C-alpha positions in Angstrom: -3.1 18.1 -62.2 0.7 17.7 -62.3 2.3 18.1 -58.9 5.8 18.2 -60.2 5.9 21.5 -62.1 9.5 22.6 -62.4 10.4 26.0 -61.1 7.2 26.5 -59.0 7.5 28.0 -55.5 6.5 26.1 -52.4 3.4 28.2 -52.0 2.4 27.7 -55.6 3.0 23.9 -55.2 0.6 23.6 -52.2 -1.9 25.9 -53.8 -1.9 24.4 -57.3 -1.4 20.8 -56.3 -4.0 20.3 -53.7 -5.3 16.9 -55.0 -1.9 15.3 -54.9 -0.8 16.9 -51.7 -4.1 16.3 -50.0 -3.6 12.6 -50.5 -0.1 12.9 -48.9 -1.4 15.0 -46.0 -4.3 12.6 -45.5 -1.9 9.7 -45.3 0.2 11.6 -42.7 -2.9 12.5 -40.7 -4.1 8.9 -40.8 -0.7 7.6 -39.7 -0.6 10.2 -36.8 -4.2 9.2 -35.7 -3.2 5.5 -35.8 -0.1 6.2 -33.7 -2.2 8.1 -31.2 -4.9 5.4 -31.0 -2.2 2.7 -30.6 -0.6 4.6 -27.8 -3.9 5.1 -26.0 -4.7 1.3 -26.4 -1.2 0.5 -24.9 -1.9 2.8 -21.9 -5.3 1.1 -21.3 -3.7 -2.3 -21.6 -1.0 -1.3 -19.0 -3.7 0.0 -16.6 -5.6 -3.3 -17.0 -2.5 -5.4 -16.3 -0.9 -3.3 -13.6 -4.0 -1.9 -12.1 -5.0 1.8 -11.7 -2.6 4.2 -10.2 -2.8 4.7 -6.4 -6.0 6.6 -5.5 -4.4 8.5 -2.7 -1.3 10.1 -4.1 -1.3 12.6 -1.2 -1.2 9.9 1.6 2.0 10.1 3.5 3.6 7.8 6.2 4.6 9.1 9.6 5.8 7.6 12.9 3.4 7.7 15.8 4.3 8.5 19.4 4.5 4.7 20.0 7.1 4.4 17.3 4.7 2.7 14.9 3.8 3.3 11.2 1.1 5.9 10.9 -1.0 8.0 8.5 -0.3 11.7 8.3 -3.5 13.7 8.3 -3.9 16.7 6.0 -3.0 19.1 8.8 0.5 17.8 8.4 0.9 17.5 12.2 -1.5 14.7 13.3 -0.1 11.2 12.9 -2.7 8.5 13.5 -1.9 4.7 13.8 -2.2 2.8 10.6 -4.9 0.6 12.1 -7.1 3.7 12.6 -7.4 4.2 8.9 -10.7 3.0 7.3 -12.0 1.7 10.7 -15.3 3.6 10.4 -14.3 6.4 12.8 -13.0 9.7 11.5 -9.8 10.2 13.4 -8.2 13.0 11.3 -9.9 16.4 11.9 -11.1 16.6 8.3 -11.9 12.9 8.1 -9.4 12.1 5.3 -8.6 8.7 7.0 -12.1 7.6 6.1 -12.4 9.0 2.5 -14.2 6.8 0.0 -11.2 6.7 -2.4 -9.0 5.5 0.4 -11.4 2.9 1.9 -13.3 1.8 -1.3 -11.5 -1.6 -1.8 -9.4 -2.2 1.3 -6.6 -3.3 1.3 -6.0 -2.7 -2.4 -7.0 1.0 -2.2 -4.7 1.6 0.8 -1.2 3.0 0.3 1.4 0.3 0.6 2.9 1.7 3.8 -0.3 0.9 5.7 -0.5 -2.8 4.7 1.5 -5.8 5.9 1.0 -9.3 4.5 0.8 -12.4 6.6 2.3 -15.9 5.9 -1.0 -16.7 4.1 -0.9 -14.4 1.0 -4.7 -13.9 1.2 -4.3 -12.4 4.7 -3.2 -8.9 5.7 -2.9 -6.7 8.7 -2.2 -3.0 9.2 1.5 -2.3 9.3 1.4 -1.0 12.9 0.2 -4.4 14.0 3.5 -6.0 13.0 5.8 -6.9 15.9 3.3 -5.8 18.5 3.5 -9.0 20.5 0.0 -10.1 19.4 -0.8 -12.8 16.9 -2.7 -10.6 14.5 -2.2 -12.9 11.4 -3.4 -16.0 13.2 -0.3 -17.9 12.3 2.3 -15.8 14.2 3.9 -14.7 10.8 3.6 -11.1 12.0 5.7 -11.8 15.1 8.1 -14.6 14.2 11.0 -15.0 11.8 11.6 -15.7 9.0 8.7 -13.6 7.9 9.6 -10.7 10.2 12.6 -9.1 11.9 10.8 -8.3 15.1 13.0 -7.2 18.0 13.2 -9.5 21.1 10.6 -9.2 23.8 10.4 -5.7 25.3 10.7 -5.0 29.0 7.0 -5.6 29.7 7.1 -9.0 28.1 8.4 -12.5 29.0 9.9 -14.7 26.3 8.6 -18.3 26.2 7.0 -20.8 23.9 3.4 -19.6 24.4 0.4 -21.8 24.9 -2.0 -18.9 24.4 -3.0 -18.5 20.8 -3.2 -14.7 21.2 0.6 -14.5 21.7 3.5 -16.1 19.8 6.9 -16.1 21.6 6.3 -13.5 24.3 3.6 -13.0 26.8 2.8 -9.8 28.8 4.5 -10.0 32.2 1.2 -9.2 33.7 0.3 -12.8 33.0 3.2 -14.1 35.0 2.6 -15.7 38.4 -1.2 -15.6 38.0 -1.6 -19.3 38.7 -2.5 -20.0 35.1 -0.2 -21.6 32.6 0.5 -19.3 29.6 3.9 -20.8 28.6 4.3 -24.4 27.5 7.4 -24.7 29.8 5.5 -23.2 32.8 8.2 -20.5 33.0 5.5 -17.8 33.4 4.7 -19.3 36.8 8.2 -20.5 38.0 10.8 -18.3 36.3 9.2 -15.0 35.3 9.6 -12.3 38.0 6.2 -10.9 37.2 5.2 -7.3 36.2 8.0 -4.7 36.3 
């Protein structure tokens, strides 16, 4: 059938020339499906490379009463410390801090604001454990520069080169003048005025 009849209307063209037009429409449909499949394959590749999107899009950060990073419960008023998330105890009223999607593959499944990395890239701690005076990472990278910008020792602490592995550069003043060496320079026994 001749698809190039002069003077035919568009409707006559599509009606009378179905074998020719069908092959053109088929080519267009095939090209569209190929484009769709290519786009889908690209999305799957991106997810494989970058990882799945965050599983907890509703998780929000907050600041606890102790001025630490926290997790905002669904009631939008309760702010629990980051380290209370996925600890096996439901702290939020509805238990959203222990949901499977959030706790499935800790720390990867946790929102970034809850996680802090140590000097050893394989090690991590909860973000509220940074700069708390305690050696949570095991190498003091959560307490000392250059890895952190922790403020100087607070009023309840004494700055000294610690000999106690639990602390890094400050010890609690409650350990001062207890007749046990906690600072390598003995300042906890001879210089520290003791608890406030």
